[in-house]
C-alpha positions as CSV (number, residue, x, y, z in Angstrom):
1,X,0.3,-0.3,0.2
2,X,2.6,2.4,0.8
3,X,5.0,1.6,-1.9
4,X,2.1,2.0,-4.6
5,X,0.8,5.7,-2.8
6,X,0.9,8.7,-5.2
7,X,3.8,11.5,-4.4
8,X,3.0,14.9,-5.2
9,X,5.2,18.0,-4.7
10,X,3.1,21.3,-3.6
11,X,4.0,24.9,-4.5
12,X,2.4,26.7,-1.1
13,X,0.1,25.9,1.7
14,X,-3.1,26.9,-0.2
15,X,-3.1,23.7,-2.0
16,X,-3.9,22.1,1.6
17,X,-7.3,21.6,3.4
18,X,-6.1,23.5,6.7
19,X,-8.4,20.8,8.3
20,X,-6.5,18.1,7.0
21,X,-3.4,19.2,7.4
22,X,-4.1,20.4,11.1
23,X,-5.2,16.7,11.8
24,X,-1.9,15.8,11.4
25,X,-0.3,18.1,12.9
26,X,-1.7,18.3,16.5
27,X,-1.1,21.2,18.4
28,X,2.9,22.1,17.8
29,X,2.2,25.5,16.5
30,X,4.9,25.0,14.1
31,X,3.5,23.0,11.7
32,X,-0.4,24.0,11.9
33,X,-1.2,25.1,8.3
34,X,-1.7,28.7,9.8
35,X,1.8,29.1,10.7
36,X,3.3,28.1,7.1
37,X,0.8,29.7,5.6
38,X,1.1,33.3,7.5
39,X,4.9,32.8,6.6
40,X,3.8,32.3,2.8
41,X,1.1,34.7,2.1
42,X,3.2,37.3,4.6
43,X,6.0,37.3,1.7
44,X,8.6,36.2,4.3
45,X,8.7,33.1,2.4
46,X,8.8,33.0,-1.1
47,X,11.1,32.3,-4.0
48,X,12.1,35.9,-3.8
49,X,13.5,35.2,-0.2
50,X,15.3,32.1,-0.8
51,X,12.7,29.2,0.6
52,X,10.4,28.1,-2.6
53,X,7.5,25.8,-1.3
54,X,7.8,22.6,-2.7
55,X,5.6,20.6,0.5
56,X,4.8,16.9,0.0
57,X,2.2,14.3,-0.2
58,X,2.1,11.2,-0.1
59,X,-1.3,9.5,-0.8
60,X,-4.2,11.6,-1.4
61,X,-5.0,14.7,-1.2
62,X,-8.1,14.0,1.1
63,X,-7.1,10.9,2.5
64,X,-2.8,11.9,3.2
65,X,-0.1,9.3,4.4
66,X,2.2,11.6,4.7
67,X,3.0,15.3,4.7
68,X,5.9,17.5,5.3
69,X,6.7,21.2,4.8
70,X,9.6,21.3,2.3
71,X,11.5,24.4,0.5
72,X,14.1,24.6,-2.4
73,X,16.9,27.1,-0.6
74,X,18.6,29.5,-2.8
75,X,20.8,29.9,0.2
76,X,21.7,28.8,4.0
77,X,20.6,31.5,5.7
78,X,17.7,31.1,8.2
79,X,18.4,27.3,8.8
80,X,20.3,27.8,12.4
81,X,22.1,24.3,11.3
82,X,24.9,25.5,9.4
83,X,26.0,23.9,6.2
84,X,28.5,26.7,4.3
85,X,31.6,25.1,4.4
86,X,29.9,22.3,3.0
87,X,28.6,23.9,0.2
88,X,32.1,25.6,-0.4
89,X,33.5,22.5,-0.5
90,X,30.5,21.1,-3.0
91,X,31.4,24.5,-4.9
92,X,35.1,24.0,-5.0
93,X,34.6,21.1,-7.1
94,X,32.7,23.2,-9.5
95,X,29.1,21.8,-8.6
96,X,26.1,23.9,-7.8
97,X,25.3,23.3,-4.0
98,X,22.2,25.2,-4.4
99,X,19.2,24.7,-4.9
100,X,19.0,22.0,-1.9
101,X,16.0,20.5,-0.7
102,X,15.0,21.3,3.0
103,X,12.6,19.6,5.3
104,X,12.1,22.4,8.4
105,X,10.3,25.1,9.6
106,X,11.2,28.6,8.2
107,X,13.4,30.4,10.7
108,X,12.7,28.3,13.4
109,X,15.2,26.5,15.5
110,X,12.6,24.4,17.7
111,X,12.3,20.6,17.6
112,X,9.6,18.9,16.6
113,X,8.0,16.7,14.2
114,X,9.0,17.2,10.3
115,X,6.9,14.3,8.8
116,X,3.5,14.3,9.5
117,X,1.8,10.5,9.5
118,X,-1.6,9.5,9.3
119,X,-0.9,5.6,10.3
120,X,-3.0,4.5,13.0
121,X,0.2,2.8,15.0
122,X,4.1,3.6,15.2
123,X,5.1,0.6,12.4
124,X,2.7,2.0,10.1
125,X,3.8,5.7,10.2
126,X,7.8,4.5,10.6
127,X,6.8,2.9,6.9
128,X,5.3,6.2,5.5
129,X,8.3,8.2,7.0
130,X,10.6,6.2,5.2
131,X,9.0,6.0,1.9
132,X,9.2,9.7,2.2
133,X,12.4,9.8,2.9
134,X,13.1,7.8,-0.1
135,X,10.7,9.9,-2.2
136,X,12.7,13.0,-1.6
137,X,16.2,11.5,-2.2
138,X,14.8,9.9,-5.9
139,X,13.3,13.9,-6.3
140,X,16.3,15.3,-5.7
141,X,18.3,12.7,-7.9
142,X,15.9,13.3,-10.8
143,X,16.1,17.2,-10.9
144,X,20.3,16.7,-9.8
145,X,20.0,18.6,-6.4
146,X,22.9,18.0,-4.0
147,X,21.3,17.4,-0.8
148,X,18.2,17.1,1.3
149,X,18.1,18.4,5.3
150,X,16.0,17.4,7.6
151,X,16.5,20.0,10.7
152,X,15.7,19.6,14.3
153,X,14.0,16.5,14.0
154,X,12.1,14.6,16.6
155,X,12.9,11.1,17.9
156,X,10.5,9.4,15.8
157,X,12.2,11.5,12.3
158,X,15.4,10.2,13.8
159,X,15.0,6.6,14.0
160,X,14.0,6.9,10.4
161,X,16.6,8.6,9.1
162,X,19.0,6.6,10.6
163,X,17.1,3.3,9.1
164,X,17.3,5.3,5.8
165,X,21.1,5.8,6.3
166,X,21.2,9.5,6.0
167,X,23.7,11.5,8.1
168,X,22.7,12.2,11.4
169,X,24.1,15.3,13.2
170,X,23.8,16.5,16.9
171,X,24.0,20.4,18.4
172,X,23.5,21.1,22.0
173,X,20.6,23.5,23.0
174,X,19.6,24.5,26.1
175,X,16.0,23.7,27.5
176,X,14.2,24.1,30.7
177,X,12.3,21.1,32.6
178,X,9.2,21.8,35.1
179,X,9.6,19.4,37.7
180,X,6.3,20.0,39.5
181,X,6.9,23.4,40.5
182,X,4.6,25.6,42.8
183,X,5.8,29.0,41.7
184,X,9.0,30.7,40.6
185,X,10.3,31.0,44.5
186,X,9.6,27.1,44.1
187,X,11.9,26.7,41.1
188,X,14.8,29.0,42.4
189,X,15.1,27.1,45.7
190,X,16.6,24.2,44.1
191,X,19.3,27.2,43.2
192,X,22.9,27.0,45.5
193,X,22.6,30.2,47.4
194,X,24.7,32.3,45.5
195,X,23.1,31.4,42.0
196,X,19.6,32.2,43.8
197,X,20.9,35.8,45.1
198,X,22.1,36.6,41.2
199,X,18.4,35.7,39.8
200,X,16.9,38.4,42.0
201,X,18.9,40.6,41.9
202,X,18.5,40.7,38.1
203,X,14.7,40.6,38.4
204,X,15.1,43.3,41.7
205,X,16.8,45.5,38.7
206,X,14.3,45.9,36.5
207,X,11.5,46.3,38.9
208,X,13.5,49.1,40.3
209,X,13.5,50.9,36.7
210,X,9.9,51.0,37.0
211,X,9.5,48.1,34.3
212,X,5.9,46.2,34.5
213,X,4.8,43.2,32.3
214,X,1.9,42.0,31.2
215,X,0.9,38.4,28.9
216,X,-1.2,39.1,26.5
217,X,-2.4,35.9,23.9
218,X,-2.6,36.6,19.7
219,X,-6.0,37.4,20.6
220,X,-5.7,39.8,22.8
221,X,-3.6,42.0,20.5
222,X,-5.1,45.1,18.6
223,X,-3.0,46.2,15.4
224,X,-0.8,49.1,16.7
225,X,0.3,46.5,19.5
226,X,1.2,44.1,16.6
227,X,3.1,47.0,15.0
228,X,5.2,47.6,17.8
229,X,5.9,44.4,18.3
230,X,7.3,43.8,15.0
231,X,9.1,47.3,15.2
232,X,10.6,46.3,18.6
233,X,12.1,42.9,16.8
234,X,13.3,44.4,13.9
235,X,15.0,47.1,15.5
236,X,16.8,44.5,17.8
237,X,18.0,42.8,14.6
238,X,19.1,45.9,12.6
239,X,21.1,47.1,15.8
240,X,23.2,43.2,16.0
241,X,23.7,43.7,12.5
242,X,21.0,41.3,10.8
243,X,18.3,41.7,8.6
244,X,15.0,40.4,10.4
245,X,13.7,37.7,8.2
246,X,9.7,38.5,9.5
247,X,7.5,41.5,8.3
248,X,4.4,42.9,10.3
249,X,2.1,41.4,7.9
250,X,3.3,38.0,8.9
251,X,2.6,38.9,13.0
252,X,-0.6,40.0,12.5
253,X,-1.6,37.1,10.4
254,X,-0.3,34.3,12.8
255,X,-1.6,36.2,15.9
256,X,-4.4,36.4,14.8
257,X,-4.8,32.9,13.6
258,X,-3.4,31.0,16.4
259,X,-4.9,33.0,19.1
260,X,-4.1,31.1,22.4
261,X,-0.6,29.6,20.8
262,X,0.7,32.8,20.0
263,X,1.9,34.3,23.6
264,X,3.1,37.9,24.3
265,X,5.1,39.2,26.9
266,X,4.8,43.1,27.0
267,X,7.5,45.1,29.1
268,X,6.2,48.8,29.8
269,X,7.5,51.8,31.6
270,X,5.3,55.1,32.3
271,X,2.8,53.4,29.5
272,X,4.8,52.9,27.1
273,X,5.3,49.4,25.5
274,X,9.4,49.4,26.0
275,X,10.2,45.5,25.2
276,X,8.5,42.3,24.1
277,X,9.2,39.1,24.0
278,X,7.2,36.7,21.3
279,X,6.4,32.9,22.5
280,X,4.6,30.1,20.4
281,X,2.8,26.8,22.6
282,X,1.7,24.0,22.2
283,X,-0.9,22.0,25.5
284,X,2.9,20.9,26.6
285,X,5.9,23.0,25.5
286,X,6.7,26.9,25.5
287,X,9.2,28.2,22.8
288,X,10.7,31.3,23.1
289,X,11.1,32.8,19.0
290,X,11.3,37.1,18.5
291,X,12.5,39.5,21.3
292,X,12.9,43.2,20.8
293,X,13.8,46.3,23.0
294,X,13.9,49.9,22.5
295,X,17.2,50.2,24.0
296,X,19.7,48.2,26.2
297,X,18.7,47.8,29.7
298,X,20.1,45.8,32.6
299,X,18.5,42.1,32.8
300,X,15.8,43.0,30.7
301,X,16.3,40.2,27.8
302,X,17.0,37.6,31.2
303,X,13.4,38.8,32.5
304,X,11.6,38.9,29.3
305,X,13.0,35.9,27.3
306,X,13.7,33.4,30.3
307,X,12.3,34.4,33.9
308,X,8.9,35.6,32.5
309,X,8.4,32.2,30.4
310,X,9.4,29.7,33.1
311,X,6.8,31.6,35.5
312,X,4.2,31.5,32.6
313,X,5.2,27.3,32.2
314,X,4.7,27.0,36.1
315,X,1.3,28.9,36.2
316,X,-0.1,27.1,32.9
317,X,1.6,23.6,33.9
318,X,3.9,23.2,30.8
319,X,6.3,20.9,30.9
320,X,9.3,22.3,28.9
321,X,10.3,25.9,27.6
322,X,12.6,26.0,24.6
323,X,14.3,29.4,24.6
324,X,16.0,29.5,21.2
325,X,19.5,29.5,20.2
326,X,22.8,30.4,21.7
327,X,24.2,30.9,25.1
328,X,25.9,29.3,27.8
329,X,24.3,32.5,30.0
330,X,20.8,30.2,30.0
331,X,22.5,28.0,32.1
332,X,22.7,29.7,35.4
333,X,19.4,30.7,35.0
334,X,18.2,26.8,35.5
335,X,18.1,25.7,31.5
336,X,20.1,22.3,31.0
337,X,21.7,21.2,27.9
338,X,19.7,19.0,25.9
339,X,20.9,17.5,22.2
340,X,19.3,18.6,19.4
341,X,19.2,16.7,15.5
342,X,19.4,16.8,12.1
343,X,19.7,14.0,9.4
344,X,21.4,15.2,5.7
345,X,21.4,13.1,2.6
346,X,24.1,14.2,-0.3
347,X,24.0,13.3,-3.4
348,X,27.9,12.9,-3.8
349,X,29.4,10.1,-2.2
350,X,33.2,11.9,-2.1
351,X,31.4,14.7,0.0
352,X,29.1,12.2,2.1
353,X,32.0,10.3,2.8
354,X,34.4,13.4,3.8
355,X,31.2,15.0,5.5
356,X,30.6,12.3,7.7
357,X,34.3,12.2,8.8
358,X,33.8,15.6,9.9
359,X,30.5,15.0,11.5
360,X,32.1,12.1,13.9
361,X,34.5,14.7,15.2
362,X,32.1,17.6,15.6
363,X,29.7,15.0,17.4
364,X,32.6,13.9,20.1
365,X,33.0,17.5,20.4
366,X,29.6,18.8,21.2
367,X,28.8,15.6,23.7
368,X,31.9,16.6,25.8
369,X,30.6,20.5,25.7
370,X,27.0,19.3,26.6
371,X,28.7,17.3,29.3
372,X,30.8,20.4,30.4
373,X,27.9,22.5,30.2
374,X,25.8,19.6,32.4
375,X,28.6,20.8,35.4
376,X,27.9,24.2,35.7
377,X,24.0,24.3,35.9
378,X,22.8,26.5,38.8
379,X,21.1,23.4,41.0
380,X,22.3,22.2,44.3
381,X,24.4,19.0,44.6
């Protein structure tokens, strides 16, 4: 049945029925039809920005066996898994690395499903995922593409990619875990005394500057507030030497469409919105995604992006908090090292062999780094 199932590729989320897609996506916010569609209709994800949608459907449109967000990429920006050296090696041999195929959520370094499965049990889903990966390989070969990359994959796709013989790559992110804390002070009670004192001092600095916080869902945000959220986010990107990937149209569309799954922490001083952090949530997990501030204020980033998120998780009974990429500074604030995974298929055997050797060395270094980081958490022995 799986072997004979039709396979098709689609140029946008408009081809898919939102209810049928979301029935497989569940409440993981970044694979919701609304999120992926907003990226496209806002103009953030188009061929002009280097992201050409080529979404995968295994099965019939009315009865999908597997679905996946798939893109042809003309560059490697906005992915958070870096393959620039691979591209240089490929092009050094006179070959075109781009466009490549990317099984990922644009601009979103958050672990989760990447191949949606309609199977009634895991053996069925495993077979459907394997069929989809092999279909991607065949499509890449047929059209002369250099590679296929699946980023920030969950355990299920990791196992399937291993079975398919794809190269596996690990990285280390920092995440927070809710151990049934009653409130923030209960969480802080697990810290050593000096680390606990540091967190309280950071939070006190913000209060002393007259900054207060309000948490709002997407359905509670009006147009001017969403404009301000975007402007703060964009200005912060520019201050750090980067152009923002997202525009205000995306913010407006996704906040309205996702409603309670879109969470904004608003920092105000004297009635003015001076900073904001945007999160997304599922029934179990909070994902920190976008941040912006009108100016540099000591400890404001830690408060808006970490402490407010932790309090939100405790208040709503969420089990996990993924605050995004980067930063040993998260360790001192109660986040712990966790491996994230990507899977890679490379068409050229020589490059695949070289990359495989590199990934072995990299994996050992990442493991050593994670072990060292785990020894620097703030928790009491």
